[in-house]
C-alpha positions in Angstrom: -156.7 -14.3 2.2 -160.5 -14.4 2.1 -162.5 -14.5 5.3 -163.6 -17.9 6.6 -167.3 -18.4 6.3 -169.3 -20.7 8.6 -172.8 -21.6 7.4 -175.3 -22.4 10.2 -179.1 -22.9 10.3 -180.8 -20.8 13.0 -181.3 -23.9 15.2 -177.6 -24.6 15.3 -176.6 -21.0 15.9 -178.7 -20.7 19.0 -178.0 -24.2 20.4 -175.5 -24.3 23.2 -172.0 -25.2 22.0 -171.6 -27.4 25.1 -174.5 -29.3 26.6 -175.1 -29.0 30.3 -177.1 -30.8 33.0 -178.3 -34.4 32.9 -179.1 -37.2 30.4 -182.9 -37.5 30.6 -184.6 -39.9 28.2 -187.9 -38.4 29.2 -187.0 -35.0 27.8 -185.9 -36.4 24.5 -188.8 -38.8 24.1 -191.7 -36.5 25.2 -190.8 -32.9 24.8 -188.2 -32.1 22.2 -188.7 -34.9 19.7 -191.5 -36.1 17.4 -191.7 -39.9 18.0 -194.7 -40.5 15.8 -193.4 -38.5 12.8 -196.5 -36.2 13.0 -194.8 -32.8 13.5 -194.4 -31.8 9.9 -198.0 -32.6 9.0 -199.1 -30.7 12.1 -197.0 -27.7 11.0 -198.6 -27.8 7.6 -202.2 -27.9 8.9 -201.7 -25.0 11.2 -200.0 -22.9 8.5 -202.8 -23.7 6.0 -205.5 -22.8 8.5 -204.0 -19.4 9.5 -203.3 -18.4 5.9 -206.9 -19.0 5.1 -208.0 -16.9 8.0 -206.0 -13.9 6.8 -204.4 -13.7 3.3 -201.8 -11.2 4.7 -200.2 -13.9 6.8 -197.1 -15.7 5.4 -195.5 -19.0 6.1 -192.0 -20.4 5.6 -190.6 -16.9 5.2 -186.8 -17.2 4.4 -184.4 -15.1 6.4 -180.6 -14.9 6.2 -177.8 -12.6 7.5 -174.1 -12.8 7.3 -172.6 -11.8 10.7 -169.0 -10.6 10.2 -166.0 -10.3 12.5 -162.4 -9.6 11.4 -161.3 -12.6 9.4 -164.5 -14.6 10.0 -168.1 -14.6 8.9 -171.1 -16.6 10.0 -174.0 -17.0 7.5 -177.2 -17.7 9.5 -180.2 -18.8 7.6 -183.6 -20.3 8.2 -187.4 -20.0 7.5 -190.0 -18.4 9.8 -192.8 -20.8 10.4 -195.4 -18.0 10.5 -195.2 -14.3 10.0 -198.6 -13.0 11.1 -199.8 -9.6 9.9 -200.7 -7.1 12.6 -204.4 -6.4 13.4 -203.9 -2.7 13.5 -201.0 -0.3 13.6 -198.8 -2.7 15.8 -195.9 -4.9 14.6 -196.2 -8.2 12.8 -195.7 -11.4 14.8 -192.9 -13.9 14.2 -194.2 -17.3 15.3 -192.4 -20.6 15.7 -194.4 -23.8 16.0 -193.2 -26.5 18.3 -195.0 -29.9 18.6 -194.7 -32.6 21.2 -196.5 -35.6 22.7 -196.3 -33.8 26.1 -196.7 -30.1 25.5 -196.9 -29.6 29.2 -193.3 -30.7 29.5 -192.3 -28.2 26.9 -194.1 -25.4 28.8 -192.5 -26.4 32.1 -189.0 -26.3 30.4 -189.7 -22.9 28.9 -190.8 -21.5 32.3 -187.7 -22.8 34.0 -185.2 -21.6 31.3 -185.5 -18.1 29.8 -182.8 -19.1 27.3 -184.4 -22.4 26.3 -183.4 -23.2 22.7 -187.0 -22.9 21.5 -187.3 -19.4 22.8 -183.9 -18.3 21.5 -184.8 -19.8 18.1 -188.0 -17.7 17.8 -186.2 -14.6 18.9 -183.4 -15.2 16.4 -185.9 -15.4 13.6 -187.4 -12.1 14.8 -183.9 -10.5 15.1 -182.9 -11.7 11.6 -186.0 -10.1 10.1 -185.3 -6.9 12.1 -181.8 -6.8 10.7 -183.1 -7.2 7.2 -186.0 -4.8 7.3 -185.6 -2.6 10.3 -189.1 -3.5 11.4 -189.7 -4.6 14.9 -191.9 -7.6 15.6 -193.7 -9.4 18.3 -192.3 -12.9 19.1 -194.1 -16.0 20.3 -194.2 -19.8 20.3 -197.2 -21.9 19.4 -196.9 -25.1 21.5 -199.0 -27.9 20.0 -200.0 -31.3 21.5 -199.6 -34.0 18.8 -202.3 -36.2 20.5 -205.1 -33.7 20.9 -204.0 -30.8 18.7 -204.4 -28.4 21.7 -202.5 -25.1 21.0 -200.9 -22.9 23.6 -199.5 -19.5 22.7 -196.4 -18.4 24.7 -195.5 -14.7 24.3 -191.8 -14.0 24.3 -190.4 -10.6 25.2 -188.2 -9.3 22.3 -186.2 -6.2 22.2 -183.8 -6.1 19.2 -181.1 -4.0 20.9 -180.4 -6.2 24.0 -180.8 -9.3 21.9 -178.1 -8.0 19.6 -175.7 -8.3 22.4 -176.6 -11.9 22.9 -176.1 -12.5 19.2 -172.7 -10.9 19.4 -171.7 -13.1 22.3 -172.9 -16.2 20.6 -171.1 -15.2 17.4 -167.9 -14.8 19.5 -168.4 -18.3 20.8 -168.8 -19.7 17.4 -165.8 -17.8 16.2 -163.7 -19.3 19.0 -165.0 -22.8 18.3 -164.3 -22.3 14.6 -160.7 -21.2 15.3 -160.2 -24.3 17.5 -161.6 -26.5 14.7 -159.4 -24.7 12.1 -156.4 -25.4 14.2 -157.4 -29.1 14.5 -158.0 -29.2 10.8 -154.4 -27.9 10.1 -153.0 -30.4 12.6 -154.9 -33.3 10.9 -153.8 -32.1 7.5 -150.1 -32.2 8.5 -150.7 -35.6 10.1 -152.2 -36.9 6.9 -149.3 -35.8 4.8 -146.9 -37.8 7.1 -149.1 -41.0 7.4 -147.3 -44.2 6.5 -148.8 -47.6 5.7 -149.0 -49.6 9.0 -147.0 -52.6 7.7 -143.4 -52.1 6.5 -143.8 -54.8 3.8 -147.3 -54.8 2.2 -148.5 -58.1 1.0 -149.0 -58.6 -2.7 -152.3 -57.0 -3.6 -152.5 -54.6 -0.7 -150.8 -51.7 -2.6 -153.1 -52.3 -5.5 -156.1 -52.3 -3.2 -155.0 -49.1 -1.4 -154.5 -47.3 -4.8 -157.9 -48.3 -6.0 -159.5 -46.9 -2.8 -157.5 -43.7 -3.0 -158.6 -43.1 -6.6 -162.2 -43.8 -6.0 -162.4 -41.5 -2.9 -160.6 -38.7 -4.8 -163.1 -39.1 -7.7 -166.1 -39.2 -5.4 -167.1 -42.7 -6.6 -168.5 -45.4 -4.4 -166.5 -48.6 -4.6 -167.3 -52.3 -4.2 -164.2 -54.5 -3.6 -163.9 -58.3 -3.4 -160.7 -59.3 -1.8 -159.8 -62.7 -0.2 -159.5 -63.2 3.5 -156.0 -63.0 4.7 -155.0 -60.3 2.2 -155.0 -57.6 4.9 -157.8 -55.7 3.2 -158.7 -53.8 6.3 -155.4 -52.0 6.4 -155.3 -51.5 2.6 -158.8 -49.9 2.7 -158.7 -48.0 6.0 -155.2 -46.4 5.4 -156.1 -44.5 2.2 -159.5 -43.6 3.6 -157.9 -42.2 6.7 -155.3 -40.3 4.7 -158.0 -38.6 2.7 -160.1 -37.9 5.8 -157.2 -36.2 7.5 -156.4 -34.1 4.4 -160.0 -33.1 3.6 -161.1 -32.6 7.3 -163.5 -35.6 7.1 -164.0 -38.6 9.3 -163.9 -42.4 8.6 -166.7 -44.5 10.0 -165.7 -48.2 9.9 -169.0 -50.2 10.2 -169.3 -54.0 10.8 -172.2 -56.4 11.2 -170.7 -57.9 14.3 -168.9 -56.5 17.4 -166.3 -59.2 17.0 -165.0 -57.6 13.8 -164.1 -54.3 15.6 -160.7 -55.6 16.6 -159.2 -55.8 13.2 -159.9 -52.0 12.6 -158.7 -51.2 16.1 -155.5 -53.1 15.5 -154.9 -51.1 12.3 -155.3 -47.8 14.2 -152.8 -49.0 16.9 -150.3 -49.9 14.3 -150.5 -46.5 12.6 -150.1 -44.9 16.0 -147.1 -47.1 16.8 -145.4 -45.4 13.9 -145.6 -42.1 15.6 -148.9 -40.8 14.0 -151.3 -39.7 16.7 -154.6 -40.6 15.0 -157.6 -41.2 17.1 -160.3 -43.8 17.0 -163.3 -44.6 19.2 -165.5 -47.8 19.2 -169.2 -47.5 19.9 -171.1 -50.5 21.1 -174.9 -50.8 21.7 -176.2 -49.1 24.9 -177.7 -52.4 26.1 -174.3 -54.1 25.8 -172.3 -51.5 27.8 -174.8 -50.1 30.3 -173.6 -51.1 33.8 -177.1 -50.6 35.3 -179.5 -53.6 35.9 -181.9 -51.9 33.4 -181.2 -49.3 30.7 -183.2 -46.3 31.9 -181.4 -43.0 31.1 -183.0 -40.8 33.8 -181.1 -38.8 36.4 -183.4 -39.9 39.2 -182.8 -43.6 38.4 -179.2 -43.7 37.1 -176.4 -41.9 38.9 -174.3 -41.9 35.7 -177.0 -39.9 33.9 -177.3 -37.3 36.8 -175.4 -34.1 35.8 -173.6 -36.2 33.2 -172.6 -33.2 30.9 -171.4 -31.1 33.8 -169.3 -34.0 35.2 -168.0 -34.9 31.7 -166.6 -31.4 31.3 -164.9 -31.5 34.7 -163.6 -35.1 34.3 -161.2 -34.6 31.5 -162.4 -38.0 30.1 -162.6 -36.9 26.5 -159.0 -35.6 26.7 -157.9 -38.9 28.3 -159.5 -40.9 25.4 -158.0 -38.7 22.8 -154.5 -39.1 24.4 -155.1 -42.9 24.5 -155.6 -42.8 20.7 -157.4 -46.1 20.1 -160.4 -45.9 22.5 -161.9 -49.4 22.2 -165.0 -50.4 24.1 -163.0 -51.6 27.1 -161.0 -48.3 27.3 -164.2 -46.3 27.1 -165.8 -48.4 29.8 -162.7 -48.1 32.1 -162.7 -44.2 31.7 -166.5 -44.1 32.2 -166.1 -46.2 35.4 -163.3 -43.9 36.7 -165.6 -40.9 36.6 -169.0 -42.7 36.9 -170.1 -41.6 33.5 -172.4 -43.3 31.0 -170.1 -45.4 28.7 -172.5 -45.2 25.7 -172.8 -41.4 25.9 -169.1 -41.1 26.5 -168.3 -43.0 23.3 -170.8 -40.8 21.5 -169.3 -37.6 22.9 -165.8 -38.8 21.8 -166.9 -39.6 18.3 -166.8 -36.0 16.9 -163.2 -35.7 18.1 -162.1 -39.0 16.5 -160.5 -39.6 13.1 -162.0 -43.1 12.9 -165.3 -44.2 14.4 -165.9 -48.0 14.7 -169.4 -49.4 15.1 -172.3 -51.4 13.9 -174.1 -51.0 10.6 -177.1 -49.7 12.6 -175.3 -46.4 13.5 -174.9 -45.4 9.8 -177.9 -46.9 8.0 -180.7 -47.9 10.4 -183.7 -45.5 10.3 -184.1 -45.9 14.1 -180.5 -46.0 15.3 -178.5 -43.6 13.0 -176.2 -41.4 15.0 -177.6 -37.9 14.7 -174.3 -36.3 15.8 -172.5 -37.7 12.7 -175.3 -38.2 10.2 -178.2 -36.0 11.4 -178.0 -33.4 8.6 -176.8 -33.6 5.0 -173.9 -31.4 6.0 -172.9 -33.8 8.7 -173.1 -36.8 6.4 -171.1 -35.0 3.8 -168.1 -35.1 6.2 -168.1 -38.9 6.6 -166.3 -41.6 4.6 -168.0 -44.9 5.4 -166.2 -48.2 5.1 -168.6 -51.2 5.1 -166.9 -54.5 6.2 -168.5 -57.8 5.3 -170.7 -55.7 3.0 -172.5 -58.8 1.6 -174.5 -58.7 4.8 -175.7 -55.1 4.4 -178.7 -55.6 2.0 -180.3 -58.3 4.1 -179.8 -56.4 7.3 -181.4 -53.3 5.7 -184.4 -55.3 4.5 -184.9 -56.5 8.1 -185.2 -53.0 9.3 -188.3 -52.6 7.1 -189.8 -56.0 7.9 -191.6 -55.6 11.2 -194.2 -57.9 12.7 -197.0 -57.8 15.3 -197.7 -61.0 17.2 -201.1 -61.4 18.8 -199.8 -63.9 21.4 -197.0 -61.4 22.5 -199.5 -58.6 22.8 -201.8 -60.7 25.0 -198.8 -61.7 27.1 -198.1 -58.1 27.8 -201.4 -58.0 29.6 -200.1 -60.3 32.3 -199.1 -58.6 35.6 -195.3 -58.5 35.7 -192.5 -56.7 37.5 -192.1 -53.2 35.9 -195.8 -53.3 34.8 -198.4 -50.6 35.6 -198.7 -49.9 39.4 -201.6 -47.5 39.0 -205.0 -49.3 38.8 -206.2 -46.7 36.3 -203.3 -47.3 34.0 -203.6 -51.1 34.3 -207.2 -51.0 33.2 -206.4 -48.6 30.3 -203.4 -50.7 29.2 -205.3 -53.9 29.4 -208.1 -52.4 27.2 -205.5 -51.1 24.8 -203.7 -54.4 24.5 -207.0 -56.2 24.0 -207.9 -53.8 21.1 -204.5 -54.2 19.5 -204.5 -58.0 19.7 -208.1 -58.0 18.4 -207.1 -55.8 15.5 -204.2 -58.1 14.6 -206.4 -61.2 14.8 -208.9 -59.7 12.3 -206.4 -61.1 9.7 -206.6 -64.7 11.1 -206.6 -67.6 8.7 -204.2 -69.7 6.9 -200.6 -68.7 5.9 -201.4 -66.3 3.1 -201.0 -62.8 1.7 -203.3 -60.2 3.4 -204.2 -56.6 2.8 -205.0 -55.0 6.1 -206.8 -51.7 6.2 -204.1 -49.3 7.5 -206.2 -46.6 9.2 -207.3 -48.8 12.2 -203.6 -49.5 12.9 -202.8 -45.7 12.8 -205.8 -45.1 15.1 -204.5 -47.5 17.7 -201.0 -45.9 17.3 -202.6 -42.5 18.2 -204.4 -44.0 21.3 -201.1 -45.6 22.4 -199.5 -42.3 22.3 -202.3 -40.7 24.2 -202.0 -43.3 26.9 -198.2 -42.9 27.1 -198.7 -39.1 27.5 -201.4 -39.6 30.1 -199.3 -42.1 32.1 -196.3 -39.8 32.1 -198.4 -36.8 33.2 -199.7 -38.9 36.0 -196.3 -39.8 37.4 -196.1 -43.4 36.1 -192.5 -44.7 35.8 -192.1 -45.6 32.1 -188.8 -47.5 31.7 -187.8 -49.4 28.5 -189.1 -52.6 30.0 -192.6 -51.2 30.8 -195.2 -53.1 28.8 -196.7 -49.8 27.5 -193.3 -48.7 26.2 -192.7 -52.1 24.6 -196.2 -51.8 23.0 -195.4 -48.3 21.7 -192.1 -49.3 20.1 -193.5 -52.4 18.4 -196.7 -50.8 17.2 -195.2 -47.5 16.0 -192.4 -49.4 14.2 -195.0 -51.5 12.4 -197.1 -48.4 11.4 -194.0 -46.6 10.2 -193.4 -49.3 7.5 -197.2 -49.7 6.9 -197.3 -46.0 5.9 -194.6 -46.6 3.3 -195.7 -49.9 1.8 -194.5 -50.2 -1.8 -193.8 -52.9 -4.4 -190.8 -54.2 -2.4 -193.2 -55.1 0.5 -195.6 -58.0 1.2 -197.9 -58.5 4.1 -198.7 -62.0 5.3 -200.5 -63.7 8.1 -198.4 -66.5 9.7 -200.4 -68.8 12.0 -201.1 -68.9 14.8 -201.0 -65.1 15.3 -198.3 -63.2 13.4 -198.9 -60.3 11.1 -195.7 -59.9 9.1 -194.4 -57.2 6.7 -191.6 -58.5 4.5 -189.3 -56.1 2.7 -187.6 -57.7 -0.3 -185.3 -54.8 -1.2 -184.2 -51.7 0.9 -182.0 -50.4 -1.9 -183.8 -47.0 -2.1 -183.1 -46.4 1.6 -179.5 -47.4 1.3 -179.0 -45.3 -1.9 -180.3 -42.2 0.0 -177.8 -42.7 2.8 -174.9 -43.4 0.4 -175.8 -40.4 -1.7 -175.1 -38.0 1.2 -171.6 -39.3 2.1 -168.1 -38.0 1.2 -167.2 -41.5 0.2 -168.0 -45.1 0.6 -166.2 -48.4 0.2 -168.0 -51.7 0.5 -165.7 -54.8 0.9 -165.9 -58.4 1.5 -164.5 -61.7 0.4 -167.9 -62.4 -1.3 -169.2 -59.5 -3.4 -169.7 -61.3 -6.7 -171.6 -60.9 -8.9 -171.1 -57.2 -8.6 -174.3 -56.1 -10.3 -176.3 -58.1 -7.8 -174.6 -56.4 -4.8 -174.6 -53.0 -6.5 -178.3 -53.2 -7.1 -179.3 -54.4 -3.6 -177.0 -51.8 -1.9 -178.6 -49.0 -3.9 -175.4 -48.3 -5.8 -176.3 -49.3 -9.4 -175.1 -46.7 -11.8 -172.0 -45.0 -13.3 -171.0 -43.6 -10.0 -170.0 -46.8 -8.5 -166.9 -48.9 -9.3 -166.2 -52.5 -8.6 -163.1 -54.7 -8.6 -161.9 -58.1 -7.5 -158.4 -58.5 -6.1 -157.0 -62.1 -6.5 -155.5 -64.0 -3.7 -151.8 -63.1 -3.2 -151.1 -66.6 -1.7 -149.6 -69.5 -3.7 -152.3 -71.5 -5.5 -150.6 -74.7 -4.5 -151.3 -74.0 -0.9 -155.0 -74.4 -1.5 -157.0 -77.4 -2.6 -160.5 -76.7 -3.7 -162.9 -79.6 -4.4 -166.5 -79.8 -5.4 -168.0 -83.2 -4.6 -171.2 -83.6 -6.8 -171.6 -87.3 -5.7 -173.2 -86.1 -2.4 -176.4 -84.2 -2.5 -177.9 -82.1 0.3 -181.4 -81.8 -1.2 -184.0 -82.0 1.4 -185.8 -85.0 -0.2 -182.5 -87.0 -0.3 -181.2 -86.2 3.2 -182.3 -89.4 4.9 -180.1 -91.3 2.4 -177.3 -88.7 2.1 -176.6 -87.9 5.7 -174.8 -91.2 6.4 -172.7 -90.6 3.3 -171.7 -87.1 4.6 -170.6 -88.7 7.8 -168.7 -91.4 5.9 -167.0 -88.8 3.8 -165.8 -86.8 6.8 -164.6 -90.0 8.5 -162.5 -90.9 5.4 -161.2 -87.4 4.4 -160.4 -85.6 7.6 -158.0 -88.3 9.1 -155.8 -87.9 5.9 -154.2 -85.1 7.9 -154.6 -84.7 11.6 -155.5 -81.1 12.4 -158.3 -78.7 13.0 -161.4 -78.6 10.7 -164.5 -76.6 10.3 -167.6 -78.4 8.9 -170.4 -76.0 8.0 -174.0 -77.2 7.5 -177.0 -75.5 6.0 -179.0 -75.9 9.2 -178.8 -77.0 12.8 -181.1 -79.9 12.0 -178.7 -81.3 9.4 -175.8 -80.7 11.8 -177.5 -82.7 14.5 -178.3 -85.6 12.1 -174.7 -85.8 10.9 -173.2 -85.5 14.4 -175.3 -88.4 15.6 -173.6 -90.7 13.0 -170.1 -89.2 13.0 -167.2 -91.2 14.5 -163.7 -89.6 14.3 -161.4 -91.5 16.7 -158.6 -89.3 18.0 -160.4 -86.1 17.1 -162.2 -83.8 19.5 -165.7 -83.2 18.1 -167.5 -80.0 19.0 -170.7 -78.3 17.8 -171.9 -74.8 17.6 -175.0 -74.5 19.9 -178.3 -73.0 18.7 -178.5 -69.3 19.7 -174.9 -69.4 20.9 -173.8 -66.7 23.3 -170.6 -64.8 22.6 -168.7 -66.7 25.3 -169.7 -70.0 23.7 -168.3 -68.9 20.4 -165.2 -67.6 22.1 -164.7 -71.0 23.8 -164.9 -72.8 20.4 -162.4 -70.5 18.9 -160.1 -71.0 21.9 -160.2 -74.8 21.3 -159.3 -74.3 17.6 -156.5 -71.8 18.4 -155.1 -73.8 21.3 -155.8 -77.4 20.4 -155.0 -79.9 17.6 -157.3 -82.4 16.1 -160.4 -80.3 16.8 -163.4 -80.6 14.5 -166.1 -78.0 14.9 -169.5 -78.5 13.4 -171.1 -75.2 12.6 -173.8 -73.6 10.5 -173.1 -71.4 7.4 -173.9 -67.7 8.0 -173.4 -68.1 11.7 -170.8 -66.7 14.1 -168.4 -69.6 13.4 -168.6 -69.2 9.6 -168.0 -65.5 9.2 -165.7 -62.9 10.6 -163.4 -65.3 12.7 -159.6 -65.5 12.3 -157.9 -68.9 12.7 -154.5 -68.7 10.9 -151.9 -71.4 10.6 -152.6 -74.7 12.3 -155.7 -73.3 14.0 -157.7 -74.3 10.9 -156.5 -76.5 8.1 -159.7 -77.3 6.3 -163.3 -76.5 5.8 -166.1 -78.7 4.5 -169.2 -76.8 3.2 -172.1 -79.2 3.3 -174.4 -78.0 0.6 -175.7 -74.4 -0.1 -177.6 -72.9 2.9 -180.7 -71.9 0.9 -183.1 -69.6 2.7 -186.3 -71.4 3.8 -188.8 -72.0 1.1 -191.9 -70.3 2.5 -194.5 -67.7 1.5 -192.4 -64.7 2.6 -189.3 -65.9 0.6 -191.5 -66.6 -2.4 -192.7 -63.0 -2.3 -189.1 -61.9 -2.4 -188.5 -64.1 -5.4 -191.6 -62.7 -7.2 -190.4 -59.2 -6.5 -187.0 -59.8 -8.0 -188.6 -61.6 -10.9 -190.7 -58.5 -11.7 -187.8 -56.1 -11.2 -184.8 -57.9 -12.7 -186.2 -61.2 -14.2 -184.0 -63.3 -11.9 -186.1 -63.9 -8.8 -184.8 -67.5 -8.0 -181.2 -66.4 -8.3 -181.5 -63.2 -6.2 -183.8 -64.7 -3.5 -182.1 -68.0 -3.0 -178.9 -68.7 -5.0 -176.7 -65.7 -4.4 -177.5 -65.4 -0.6 -176.7 -69.1 -0.2 -173.5 -68.9 -2.3 -172.2 -65.9 -0.3 -172.5 -67.8 3.0 -170.9 -70.9 1.5 -167.8 -69.0 0.2 -167.6 -67.1 3.5 -167.3 -70.3 5.4 -164.6 -71.6 3.2 -162.7 -68.3 3.6 -161.9 -69.0 7.2 -159.0 -71.3 6.2 -156.3 -69.5 4.2 -155.3 -66.5 6.3 -151.5 -66.0 5.7 -149.0 -66.7 3.0 -147.8 -69.8 4.9 -151.2 -71.4 5.4 -152.2 -74.5 3.5 -155.8 -75.6 3.5 -158.5 -77.9 2.1 -161.8 -76.4 0.9 -164.5 -78.9 0.0 -168.0 -78.2 -1.3 -170.5 -81.1 -1.1 -173.3 -80.8 -3.5 -173.6 -80.8 -7.4 -175.3 -77.4 -7.3 -172.0 -75.8 -6.7 -171.1 -76.6 -10.3 -174.0 -74.5 -11.6 -173.1 -71.2 -13.4 -174.9 -69.1 -10.7 -172.9 -70.5 -7.9 -169.7 -70.6 -9.9 -170.1 -66.8 -10.6 -169.8 -66.2 -6.9 -166.6 -68.1 -6.5 -163.3 -66.2 -6.5 -161.8 -65.9 -10.0 -158.6 -67.8 -9.2 -160.4 -71.0 -8.0 -160.6 -72.3 -11.5 -159.5 -71.3 -15.0 -162.5 -71.8 -17.2 -165.1 -74.0 -15.5 -165.9 -75.2 -11.9 -165.9 -78.7 -13.3 -162.1 -78.4 -12.9 -162.7 -78.7 -9.1 -164.3 -82.2 -9.4 -161.9 -85.1 -8.6 -162.1 -88.6 -9.9 -160.2 -89.9 -7.0 -160.9 -87.7 -4.0 -158.9 -89.6 -1.3 -155.8 -89.9 -3.6 -156.0 -86.1 -4.5 -156.4 -85.0 -1.0 -153.6 -87.3 0.2 -151.3 -85.9 -2.6 -152.1 -82.4 -1.6 -151.1 -83.0 2.0 -148.1 -85.0 1.1 -146.8 -82.2 -1.1 -143.9 -80.0 0.0 -144.5 -78.1 3.2 -144.5 -74.3 3.0 -141.4 -72.6 4.3 -141.2 -71.7 8.0 
């Protein structure tokens, strides 16, 4: 049997296999990271300068060695930043460049820790070159301040023979970790071979769906799947993905747009475990949602859960407890974190590499600012992930939002006001006030009407540099810089805006929105999504609304031969569903004054034909309120979704539907009541969709339309029609959830008969034309549907 080979970059080889000490956001933000994205450019400038000074110098010198032990080899590779030729007869110098906003913090950390990873990295490069050439070398670090370009050289003692002993010890540690991982791989492979579908009697369509997923993953294809709500698509997709992950030593990341959708994946894992298969899952929620502290500030001097976190984690056995639990949902993670006074967010992250399934938000996979580095930090890491995207019709719009930042002059000026958590040092207050004044003034140079603008980028980048300098100065002078500090808020907003400003392309538009907002709008983030999907071991995107497939493939960055698409028809009896389009009622804005009373009258005549629970979904809160004011439904309990509803308010509405009878909830399409909720049986017997929820017709949306017109020749459809149709069909999908359910689905507006909208409807709603869904006698047809034979049970 051939020796096992582990491939590691130098940085990974020298990094500790287990972290120690405390969580300290200051270290990550100011010494080891490159928040402004300037490090690569700084490296290049220094290398170019030094090579011009002496042509004998070299940069980016490749080094590689295979370190062997019986039955095991580790191939270590990397590139030396600078190999400086000797002045005389002495040795050459191996130099590693490290950059940071606070170089002083790096120097302090190096002085305090002789085995700091930066020092070990430089010595490892020197050692690899020595092994390859037999030539000794000097070794040093060049520490560079990103804000002032100041350079400090740190000489590192390097003796090849003693360092060889350190390399041997680190190789032994990697070998032991590799053997443990190998044992876990074998255990997972055996588990995968025994895995059984979590339901003893799969619903019609589930087996077909599972087979499609298995084939696509085996072939390395990405897959888009439209399947109706109630089919059980989560189990049918998660099961084959998990089976492949266990067999191929991969991991499944199940991502959702809402935390409320985590439960269905967790339930599937529990069902698999209940059959005797000890698979593991962990759910990750946002740090701000799970932090038990009054303010999120990950510093050991401010948060007792951050203090000595890694040491206490190792002693606590918390990771073992979560692994034994199997399905570590957010409540279980919080309970275990409380038991040992650990950070619940970090605990979930530390459990993720040991899990078979990780459940979390889209952000952790796709967002440029929130991607989990432990799972997706390198191409090798990403290549071990199978990503399942639930409610995938939401992903393109969410991704476009990540690249649509804004700067608001009024908000910048409000940050100047003294507030709790603001600057305590008079010097900092003066500097911050001046900085905010400059920033607000720069934003206001674009003042005028609502219009397209072309701001000069360099002044924004200059202020970004000044903000970074002020941050470093404040930190060096002992100022507390928590997340709520106005300087930190300014930094995040401004640098986020500049990050997109640097990459402006044909998919972006910059507008001025009075009274004081400078807005970048991204129409299409497909290139960003394509880059992420391209690194994965597999990906399945699924929803009840993924038609037309070419539209969703394009916007998700998956257009091309490597992507498959399929629609799975509803497995439930067609006679249990009554779908109507009512073209007699229009929801056009210009006709609303006349039509809103007719909408109320329609509801008052149709809903009482069967007493039960109904969802009425409007295109806006304004239209909801107008209709609610006119609506009279004696005997029914009438409730409305609040604007900016909190999770507990949505929960209360769901409880009334699930526990009451004769409850009518007025909601908005695309909101928390119209997507991702589960109300089977009598909890919901009908849904009335009041018109398509078209995006607002404004300058920004018009730029989106024009972009898609230029790119695909269908701007109106891509910018307005398809997004509205998806929300409308999603709302209707809340009704039929089980084979026994019967439900009424009504769409009010003649636009639903148009070919673009009809192309988004499930294929089994009509045979040839959506005109089949129009009734000449609505009340008689609805009454006949409800008077038909009751489903069994």
